KEKE-3310 file (N, C-alpha, C; in steps of 0.2 Angstrom, whole numbers, plus 5000, padded with zeros to 4 digits):
npx = (5685:5695:5700:5710:5717:5724:5727:5730:5739:5736:5748:5765:5765:5765:5757:5742:5736:5722:5714:5701:5690:5682:5674:5687:5689:5689:5672:5667:5676:5672:5664:5648:5641:5645:5652:5650:5661:5678:5690:5707:5716:5733:5748:5762:5775:5785:5774:5764:5749:5736:5723:5707:5692:5675:5662:5648:5645:5654:5650:5648:5660:5670:5680:5692:5693:5702:5706:5715:5710:5717:5715)
npy = (5583:5582:5579:5581:5575:5574:5564:5563:5549:5534:5536:5538:5535:5536:5549:5548:5548:5552:5552:5557:5555:5561:5545:5538:5529:5519:5517:5503:5496:5496:5487:5480:5485:5499:5515:5531:5540:5537:5531:5533:5527:5531:5527:5536:5533:5530:5525:5516:5510:5509:5505:5504:5512:5514:5525:5533:5545:5560:5561:5550:5543:5539:5549:5551:5561:5571:5577:5585:5596:5597:5602)
npz = (5777:5790:5806:5819:5836:5851:5867:5882:5885:5898:5916:5911:5900:5881:5872:5863:5847:5839:5822:5813:5799:5783:5774:5766:5759:5744:5736:5731:5738:5752:5758:5765:5776:5779:5786:5789:5794:5797:5808:5815:5827:5833:5839:5845:5840:5826:5811:5818:5821:5833:5833:5821:5816:5809:5811:5814:5817:5824:5836:5839:5842:5856:5865:5875:5891:5891:5881:5867:5853:5837:5824)
capx = (5686:5699:5700:5715:5713:5729:5724:5736:5739:5739:5754:5772:5764:5766:5751:5737:5735:5715:5713:5694:5691:5676:5678:5693:5692:5684:5664:5669:5679:5670:5659:5640:5639:5649:5648:5651:5667:5683:5694:5713:5721:5740:5754:5767:5781:5784:5770:5762:5742:5734:5716:5705:5687:5670:5658:5641:5646:5659:5647:5647:5666:5671:5686:5692:5691:5708:5708:5717:5710:5724:5712)
capy = (5585:5579:5581:5577:5575:5572:5562:5561:5542:5532:5540:5537:5532:5542:5553:5545:5554:5552:5555:5556:5558:5558:5540:5538:5520:5519:5514:5495:5491:5496:5482:5480:5492:5504:5522:5538:5542:5532:5535:5530:5528:5530:5529:5540:5529:5529:5520:5512:5511:5505:5502:5509:5509:5517:5529:5536:5554:5561:5558:5539:5541:5541:5552:5552:5568:5576:5577:5592:5597:5601:5602)
capz = (5784:5795:5813:5824:5843:5855:5870:5884:5889:5905:5917:5909:5892:5876:5870:5857:5842:5834:5818:5809:5792:5781:5771:5759:5756:5739:5738:5730:5744:5760:5763:5767:5781:5781:5790:5785:5795:5798:5814:5818:5832:5831:5844:5842:5837:5818:5809:5823:5821:5836:5830:5816:5817:5807:5815:5810:5817:5828:5842:5841:5844:5864:5866:5883:5893:5893:5873:5864:5847:5833:5817)
cpx = (5690:5699:5706:5715:5721:5727:5730:5734:5738:5746:5760:5771:5764:5758:5749:5735:5728:5715:5706:5693:5685:5680:5682:5693:5686:5678:5665:5673:5678:5667:5652:5639:5642:5647:5651:5658:5673:5688:5701:5717:5726:5743:5758:5774:5779:5778:5767:5754:5740:5726:5713:5696:5681:5666:5653:5644:5651:5655:5647:5656:5668:5678:5686:5692:5696:5712:5709:5715:5713:5720:5705)
cpy = (5580:5584:5577:5579:5571:5570:5560:5553:5542:5536:5534:5533:5537:5545:5549:5550:5549:5555:5553:5558:5556:5552:5539:5533:5519:5513:5506:5491:5492:5492:5483:5487:5496:5513:5526:5541:5537:5536:5530:5531:5527:5531:5535:5538:5529:5525:5515:5516:5507:5502:5508:5507:5513:5518:5533:5543:5554:5559:5551:5537:5543:5542:5553:5561:5572:5575:5585:5592:5601:5603:5602)
cpz = (5787:5801:5815:5832:5846:5863:5875:5888:5896:5909:5914:5902:5887:5875:5864:5854:5837:5828:5813:5804:5789:5777:5768:5755:5749:5740:5735:5735:5752:5762:5762:5769:5785:5783:5787:5786:5797:5804:5815:5824:5832:5837:5840:5841:5830:5815:5814:5822:5825:5834:5824:5816:5810:5811:5810:5811:5821:5837:5845:5844:5852:5866:5873:5883:5893:5883:5871:5854:5842:5829:5818)
residu = (MET:VAL:GLN:VAL:VAL:VAL:ALA:CYS:ALA:PRO:GLU:GLY:SER:PRO:PRO:LEU:VAL:TYR:VAL:VAL:SER:GLU:MET:GLN:VAL:PRO:GLU:LYS:ARG:ARG:GLY:GLU:ASN:ASN:GLU:ARG:LEU:MET:PHE:VAL:LEU:TYR:GLY:THR:ALA:PRO:GLY:VAL:ILE:ILE:THR:GLY:TYR:GLN:ALA:SER:SER:MET:ASP:ALA:ILE:ASN:PHE:PRO:GLU:ASN:VAL:ARG:TRP:LEU:ARG)
# end
């Protein structure tokens, strides 16, 4: 499962891209308190990762109201 979301950033800023997927990190590298999902927030400049987190479910991720689901 991969979900892609585009959100409008504050006025004058480029949009933000959220990518949510089932955990792709190998089990032995995850640590003790890993969650089922991993999401990464990308900027639109090439290679820019703003932040990344693990989440237990899609409901646990606080998406902005002005999002467009792409996939």
